[in-house]
DSSP file (Angstrom, degrees, kcal/mol; ACC not computed):
  #  RESIDUE AA STRUCTURE BP1 BP2  ACC     N-H-->O    O-->H-N    N-H-->O    O-->H-N    TCO  KAPPA ALPHA  PHI   PSI    X-CA   Y-CA   Z-CA
    1    1 A M              0   0    0      0, 0.0     2,-0.4     0, 0.0    70,-0.1   0.000 360.0 360.0 360.0 138.0   -9.7    7.2  -10.2
    2    2 A K        -     0   0    0     68,-0.0     2,-0.6    91,-0.0    91,-0.0  -0.697 360.0-153.7 -86.2 133.4  -10.6    3.6  -11.1
    3    3 A I        -     0   0    0     -2,-0.4    89,-0.2    67,-0.0    90,-0.1  -0.929   9.4-147.8-107.7 121.7   -8.3    0.9   -9.6
    4    4 A T    >>  -     0   0    0     -2,-0.6     3,-1.2     1,-0.1     4,-1.1  -0.514  25.7-113.7 -83.7 156.6   -8.2   -2.3  -11.5
    5    5 A P  H 3> S+     0   0    0      0, 0.0     4,-2.4     0, 0.0     5,-0.2   0.778 113.3  68.8 -59.5 -25.2   -7.7   -5.6   -9.7
    6    6 A D  H 3> S+     0   0    0      1,-0.2     4,-1.1     2,-0.2    -3,-0.0   0.855  96.8  51.9 -63.3 -33.9   -4.3   -5.9  -11.3
    7    7 A V  H <4 S+     0   0    0     -3,-1.2    -1,-0.2     2,-0.2     3,-0.2   0.915 112.3  44.7 -67.7 -42.3   -3.0   -3.0   -9.3
    8    8 A I  H  < S+     0   0    0     -4,-1.1    -2,-0.2     1,-0.2    -1,-0.2   0.865 116.7  45.7 -70.8 -36.0   -4.1   -4.6   -6.0
    9    9 A R  H  < S+     0   0    0     -4,-2.4    -1,-0.2    76,-0.1    -2,-0.2   0.653  98.2  97.6 -79.8 -15.6   -2.8   -8.0   -7.0
   10   10 A G  S  < S-     0   0    0     -4,-1.1     2,-0.4    -5,-0.2    -3,-0.1  -0.038  87.6 -82.6 -72.8 174.3    0.5   -6.6   -8.2
   11   11 A E        -     0   0    0      1,-0.1    -1,-0.1     2,-0.1    -2,-0.1  -0.627  35.6-175.0 -79.5 130.0    3.8   -6.4   -6.4
   12   12 A L    >   +     0   0    0     -2,-0.4     3,-2.1    -3,-0.1    22,-0.3   0.678  51.1 105.3 -97.8 -22.5    4.2   -3.4   -4.0
   13   13 A I  T 3  S+     0   0    0      1,-0.3    22,-0.2    20,-0.1     3,-0.1  -0.418  86.2  23.3 -65.1 128.4    7.8   -3.9   -3.0
   14   14 A G  T 3  S+     0   0    0     20,-2.1    -1,-0.3     1,-0.4     2,-0.1   0.183  95.7 118.3 100.8 -15.3    9.9   -1.3   -4.8
   15   15 A L  S <  S-     0   0    0     -3,-2.1    19,-2.6    18,-0.1    -1,-0.4  -0.484  70.8-111.0 -80.7 154.1    7.1    1.2   -5.4
   16   16 A D  E     -AB  33  63A   0     47,-0.9    47,-2.7    17,-0.2     2,-0.3  -0.713  44.0-174.0 -81.0 135.4    7.1    4.7   -4.0
   17   17 A A  E     -AB  32  62A   0     15,-3.5    15,-2.4    -2,-0.4     2,-0.4  -0.937  18.8-168.3-134.5 153.6    4.4    5.1   -1.3
   18   18 A K  E     -AB  31  61A   0     43,-1.8    43,-2.8    -2,-0.3     2,-0.8  -0.996  26.2-126.6-138.9 138.6    2.9    7.8    0.8
   19   19 A V  E     + B   0  60A   0     11,-2.4    10,-2.7    -2,-0.4    41,-0.2  -0.783  29.4 176.6 -85.6 112.1    0.5    7.4    3.7
   20   20 A A  E     +     0   0A   0     39,-2.4     2,-0.3    -2,-0.8    40,-0.2   0.879  66.0   6.3 -84.7 -41.6   -2.4    9.6    2.9
   21   21 A K  E     + B   0  59A   0     38,-1.5    38,-2.5     7,-0.1     2,-0.3  -0.983  66.7 166.4-141.3 150.2   -4.7    8.8    5.9
   22   22 A S  E     - B   0  58A   0     -2,-0.3    36,-0.2    36,-0.2     6,-0.1  -0.981  44.7-124.8-160.0 153.2   -4.2    6.8    9.0
   23   23 A A  S    S+     0   0    0     34,-1.3    35,-0.1    -2,-0.3    -1,-0.1   0.773 106.9  65.7 -68.7 -25.5   -5.8    6.2   12.4
   24   24 A N  S >  S-     0   0    0     33,-0.2     3,-2.0     1,-0.1     4,-0.5  -0.876  77.0-157.6 -97.7 107.8   -2.4    7.2   13.9
   25   25 A P  G >  S+     0   0    0      0, 0.0     3,-0.7     0, 0.0    -1,-0.1   0.733  87.2  65.9 -61.8 -22.8   -1.9   10.9   13.0
   26   26 A S  G 3  S+     0   0    0      1,-0.2    -3,-0.0    -3,-0.1    -2,-0.0   0.682  97.6  55.6 -73.3 -15.0    1.9   10.6   13.4
   27   27 A L  G X  S+     0   0    0     -3,-2.0     3,-1.6     2,-0.1    -8,-0.2   0.626  80.6 110.3 -89.7 -14.8    2.1    8.2   10.4
   28   28 A V  T <  S+     0   0    0     -3,-0.7    -8,-0.2    -4,-0.5     3,-0.1  -0.370  81.7  18.4 -65.5 140.0    0.3   10.6    7.9
   29   29 A K  T 3  S+     0   0    0    -10,-2.7     2,-0.4     1,-0.3    -1,-0.3   0.544  81.8 145.9  74.0  12.7    2.6   11.9    5.2
   30   30 A I    <   +     0   0    0     -3,-1.6   -11,-2.4   -11,-0.2     2,-0.3  -0.668  26.2 177.5 -72.0 131.1    5.3    9.3    5.6
   31   31 A R  E     +A   18   0A   0     -2,-0.4     2,-0.3   -13,-0.2    16,-0.3  -0.980  16.9  94.9-139.6 151.3    6.7    8.7    2.2
   32   32 A G  E     -A   17   0A   0    -15,-2.4   -15,-3.5    -2,-0.3     2,-0.3  -0.981  69.2 -38.2 162.2-165.0    9.4    6.5    0.7
   33   33 A R  E     -AC  16  45A   0     12,-0.8    12,-2.7    -2,-0.3     2,-0.5  -0.705  55.3-115.6 -92.5 138.6   10.1    3.2   -1.0
   34   34 A V  E     + C   0  44A   0    -19,-2.6   -20,-2.1    -2,-0.3    10,-0.2  -0.612  35.6 174.6 -73.8 121.4    8.3    0.0    0.1
   35   35 A L  E     -     0   0A   0      8,-2.9     2,-0.3    -2,-0.5    -1,-0.2   0.809  60.6  -1.3 -95.7 -37.6   10.9   -2.3    1.5
   36   36 A D  E     - C   0  43A   0      7,-1.3     7,-2.8   -24,-0.1     2,-0.4  -0.979  54.3-155.4-153.8 158.9    8.8   -5.2    2.7
   37   37 A E  E     + C   0  42A   0     -2,-0.3     5,-0.2     5,-0.2     2,-0.2  -0.990  13.0 176.9-142.9 131.1    5.2   -6.3    3.1
   38   38 A T        -     0   0    0      3,-2.5    41,-0.1    -2,-0.4    -2,-0.0  -0.506  51.7 -80.0-116.7-169.4    3.7   -8.8    5.5
   39   39 A R  S    S+     0   0    0      1,-0.2    40,-2.2    -2,-0.2     3,-0.0   0.886 125.9  12.7 -62.1 -39.9    0.1   -9.9    6.1
   40   40 A N  S    S+     0   0    0     38,-0.2    15,-2.7    15,-0.1    16,-0.5   0.471 122.2  53.2-118.2  -4.7   -0.9   -6.8    8.1
   41   41 A T  E     - D   0  54A   0     13,-0.2    -3,-2.5    14,-0.1     2,-0.4  -0.890  53.4-150.8-135.2 161.3    1.9   -4.3    7.6
   42   42 A I  E     -CD  37  53A   0     11,-2.4    11,-3.0    -2,-0.3     2,-0.5  -0.998  17.4-145.4-127.5 133.9    4.0   -2.4    5.0
   43   43 A V  E     -CD  36  52A   0     -7,-2.8    -8,-2.9    -2,-0.4    -7,-1.3  -0.898  18.7-171.7-103.1 123.7    7.5   -1.3    5.7
   44   44 A I  E     -CD  34  51A   0      7,-2.9     7,-3.0    -2,-0.5     2,-0.8  -0.943  24.3-130.8-118.3 135.0    8.5    2.0    4.1
   45   45 A L  E     +CD  33  50A   0    -12,-2.7   -12,-0.8    -2,-0.4     2,-0.5  -0.770  35.8 175.0 -84.3 109.9   12.0    3.5    4.0
   46   46 A H  E >   - D   0  49A   0      3,-3.2     3,-1.2    -2,-0.8   -14,-0.1  -0.967  65.8 -20.9-124.6 114.5   11.5    7.1    5.2
   47   47 A N  T 3  S-     0   0    0     -2,-0.5    -1,-0.2     1,-0.3     3,-0.1   0.906 126.2 -52.3  52.3  48.0   14.5    9.4    5.7
   48   48 A H  T 3  S+     0   0    0      1,-0.2     2,-0.4    -3,-0.1    -1,-0.3   0.631 121.9 100.5  65.1  17.4   16.9    6.5    6.1
   49   49 A T  E <  S-D   46   0A   0     -3,-1.2    -3,-3.2    -5,-0.0     2,-0.5  -0.973  74.3-119.6-128.1 148.3   14.7    4.8    8.7
   50   50 A E  E     -D   45   0A   0     -2,-0.4     2,-0.5    -5,-0.2    -5,-0.2  -0.750  27.1-166.5 -88.4 125.8   12.3    1.9    8.3
   51   51 A K  E     -D   44   0A   0     -7,-3.0    -7,-2.9    -2,-0.5     2,-0.6  -0.948  10.0-147.2-112.8 130.3    8.7    2.7    9.3
   52   52 A T  E     -D   43   0A   0     -2,-0.5     2,-0.4    -9,-0.2    -9,-0.2  -0.875  16.1-167.5-100.5 123.1    6.2    0.0    9.8
   53   53 A I  E     -D   42   0A   0    -11,-3.0   -11,-2.4    -2,-0.6     2,-0.4  -0.922  20.3-127.8-114.6 132.4    2.6    1.0    8.8
   54   54 A V  E     -D   41   0A   0     -2,-0.4     3,-0.3   -13,-0.2   -13,-0.2  -0.660  14.6-152.4 -78.0 128.7   -0.5   -1.1    9.7
   55   55 A K  S >  S+     0   0    0    -15,-2.7     3,-1.6    -2,-0.4    19,-0.2   0.890  85.3  63.8 -69.0 -40.8   -2.5   -1.7    6.5
   56   56 A D  T 3  S+     0   0    0    -16,-0.5    19,-0.2     1,-0.3    -1,-0.2   0.790 109.9  35.8 -60.1 -32.7   -5.9   -2.0    8.1
   57   57 A T  T 3  S+     0   0    0     -3,-0.3   -34,-1.3    17,-0.1     2,-0.3   0.187 108.1  77.6-108.9  16.6   -6.1    1.6    9.4
   58   58 A S  E <   -B   22   0A   0     -3,-1.6    16,-2.6   -36,-0.2     2,-0.4  -0.867  58.1-148.3-129.3 158.7   -4.3    3.4    6.6
   59   59 A V  E     -BE  21  73A   0    -38,-2.5   -39,-2.4    -2,-0.3   -38,-1.5  -0.995  26.0-157.7-122.5 132.9   -4.9    4.7    3.1
   60   60 A F  E     -BE  19  72A   0     12,-2.7    12,-2.7    -2,-0.4     2,-0.5  -0.819  17.4-149.0-116.7 149.2   -1.9    4.7    0.7
   61   61 A H  E     -BE  18  71A   0    -43,-2.8   -43,-1.8    -2,-0.3     2,-0.4  -0.983  23.3-168.0-110.2 118.2   -0.9    6.6   -2.4
   62   62 A F  E     -BE  17  70A   0      8,-2.8     8,-2.7    -2,-0.5     2,-0.7  -0.900  14.5-145.7-108.5 135.8    1.4    4.3   -4.6
   63   63 A T  E     -BE  16  69A   0    -47,-2.7   -47,-0.9    -2,-0.4     6,-0.2  -0.898  22.2-146.5 -98.9 114.3    3.3    5.7   -7.6
   64   64 A L    >   -     0   0    0      4,-3.3     3,-1.9    -2,-0.7   -52,-0.0  -0.194  29.3 -97.5 -75.2 171.1    3.5    3.0  -10.2
   65   65 A H  T 3  S+     0   0    0      1,-0.3    -1,-0.1     2,-0.1    -2,-0.0   0.754 124.0  54.9 -64.2 -25.2    6.4    2.5  -12.5
   66   66 A D  T 3  S-     0   0    0      2,-0.1    -1,-0.3     1,-0.0    -2,-0.0   0.408 123.7-101.9 -88.7   3.9    4.7    4.4  -15.3
   67   67 A G  S <  S+     0   0    0     -3,-1.9     2,-0.2     1,-0.3    -2,-0.1   0.368  75.3 140.9  95.8  -4.2    4.3    7.5  -13.0
   68   68 A T        -     0   0    0     -5,-0.1    -4,-3.3     1,-0.0     2,-0.5  -0.534  42.4-145.6 -73.6 134.8    0.6    6.9  -12.3
   69   69 A V  E     -E   63   0A   0     -2,-0.2     2,-0.4    -6,-0.2    -6,-0.2  -0.903  18.8-174.8-103.2 126.3   -0.4    7.6   -8.7
   70   70 A V  E     -E   62   0A   0     -8,-2.7    -8,-2.8    -2,-0.5     2,-0.5  -0.942  18.7-140.7-121.7 143.8   -3.2    5.4   -7.3
   71   71 A E  E     -E   61   0A   0     -2,-0.4     2,-0.4   -10,-0.2   -10,-0.2  -0.906  24.4-178.9-103.5 125.3   -4.9    5.6   -3.9
   72   72 A I  E     -E   60   0A   0    -12,-2.7   -12,-2.7    -2,-0.5     2,-0.3  -0.989  26.5-128.3-129.7 129.4   -5.6    2.2   -2.3
   73   73 A D  E >>  -E   59   0A   0     -2,-0.4     3,-1.6   -14,-0.2     4,-0.5  -0.567  21.7-130.9 -70.5 134.4   -7.3    1.6    1.0
   74   74 A G  G >4 S+     0   0    0    -16,-2.6     3,-0.9    -2,-0.3     4,-0.4   0.738 102.8  70.7 -61.3 -23.5   -5.2   -0.7    3.2
   75   75 A K  G >4 S+     0   0    0    -17,-0.3     3,-0.6     1,-0.3    -1,-0.3   0.810  95.0  54.6 -64.7 -28.3   -8.2   -3.0    3.9
   76   76 A L  G <4 S+     0   0    0     -3,-1.6    -1,-0.3     1,-0.2    -2,-0.2   0.706 106.5  52.8 -74.4 -19.4   -7.9   -4.1    0.2
   77   77 A L  G << S+     0   0    0     -3,-0.9    -1,-0.2    -4,-0.5    -2,-0.2   0.436  78.8 125.8 -96.0  -0.8   -4.3   -5.0    0.8
   78   78 A L    <   +     0   0    0     -3,-0.6   -38,-0.2    -4,-0.4     2,-0.1  -0.279  50.9  47.3 -61.2 143.8   -4.8   -7.2    3.8
   79   79 A G  S    S-     0   0    0    -40,-2.2     5,-0.1   -41,-0.1    -3,-0.0  -0.305 101.0 -48.0 110.2 164.7   -3.4  -10.7    3.6
   80   80 A R    >>  -     0   0    0      1,-0.1     4,-1.4    -2,-0.1     3,-1.0  -0.407  51.8-122.1 -68.3 144.3   -0.1  -12.1    2.4
   81   81 A P  H 3> S+     0   0    0      0, 0.0     4,-0.7     0, 0.0     3,-0.3   0.872 112.3  52.9 -56.8 -38.5    1.1  -10.8   -0.9
   82   82 A E  H 34 S+     0   0    0      1,-0.2     4,-0.4     2,-0.2     3,-0.1   0.751 108.9  50.2 -71.3 -22.2    1.3  -14.2   -2.4
   83   83 A D  H X> S+     0   0    0     -3,-1.0     4,-1.0     1,-0.2     3,-0.5   0.712  96.4  69.4 -85.5 -22.2   -2.4  -14.9   -1.4
   84   84 A R  H 3< S+     0   0    0     -4,-1.4    -1,-0.2    -3,-0.3    -2,-0.2   0.793  90.3  63.0 -65.4 -27.3   -3.6  -11.6   -2.9
   85   85 A V  T 3< S+     0   0    0     -4,-0.7    -1,-0.2     1,-0.2    -2,-0.2   0.878 109.1  39.9 -63.8 -36.8   -2.9  -12.9   -6.4
   86   86 A K  T <4 S+     0   0    0     -3,-0.5    -1,-0.2    -4,-0.4    -2,-0.2   0.647  93.5 107.9 -86.4 -16.3   -5.5  -15.7   -5.9
   87   87 A K     <  -     0   0    0     -4,-1.0     2,-0.5     1,-0.1   -78,-0.0  -0.383  69.3-129.2 -72.1 136.4   -8.0  -13.5   -4.0
   88   88 A R        -     0   0    0     -2,-0.1     2,-0.6     1,-0.0    -1,-0.1  -0.732  24.6-148.3 -82.1 127.1  -11.3  -12.5   -5.8
   89   89 A I        -     0   0    0     -2,-0.5     2,-0.3    -5,-0.0   -13,-0.0  -0.868   6.0-136.1-105.3 122.2  -11.7   -8.8   -5.5
   90   90 A R        -     0   0    0     -2,-0.6     2,-0.4     1,-0.1     0, 0.0  -0.558  30.7-108.9 -73.2 135.3  -15.2   -7.3   -5.3
   91   91 A R        +     0   0    0     -2,-0.3    -1,-0.1     1,-0.1   -87,-0.1  -0.518  37.0 177.6 -70.4 123.9  -15.6   -4.3   -7.5
   92   92 A L              0   0    0     -2,-0.4    -1,-0.1   -89,-0.2    -2,-0.0   0.284 360.0 360.0-108.0   7.3  -15.9   -1.2   -5.3
   93   93 A W              0   0    0    -90,-0.1    -1,-0.1   -91,-0.0    -2,-0.1   0.388 360.0 360.0-124.4 360.0  -16.1    1.4   -8.1
């Protein structure tokens, strides 16, 4: 699937997310709604508990508002959300 820069630059808070891959095996298959995002982490509400996931070592599946599921490597999401809008994204596809 092709990921456009608009998806990476967009707002992630409020989207449904699933951890597809991670260096920490206990974090794989955590799914829920994104509550918060910092420079290096994403907070997901999973079974009424907040789970903090490190972006650098994870791959995420996000369900967009139109129902499309996109897979994004956490390394592309590094940085503050407000700075990602300004960041030039090298095409990886």
